[in-house]
Steps between C-alpha positions, in 0.01 A plus 500: 500500500619151396863596517496660847680298775290356775716674765712801466867432480696556836640834590859446601648726773765746413854375549715632793829424650339379834516140576266287708554186700223234497476200732257241383405239756275249347277308740714468808375220720563604868482239765402669824576195710843437352734384774878507472629152569171319428503206265526580131428134418168447681322304225233773453466745216639788702748432786696721739200565716486550874307177516770299329755311712866626544712254308835367627659515157616867444450472127121454554457814714340810371739781459484869615402642165292216364517161352418360153239266634318775694324835437672821569561599861367848582835639619642408150221704324560785750875492413435500127266797527736693729786464252270593208433842644 
């Protein structure tokens, strides 16, 4: 009894020629109030919100598919999932 493993070893599946595709999305942060053109430099933790002003500098405007300083727009997540199918 002392030499028995605590858990049985894993039973591996039989090999086959079939392949699988796996998409791993780890913790996507979706911003429901993401607004294209809103400020990406608002001074808050998350910008690009409908409550943020529209900047005059085009480099400080939130883009169509997202911005580094903002959470993910819902349409971007929808596009990712549509192409994953």
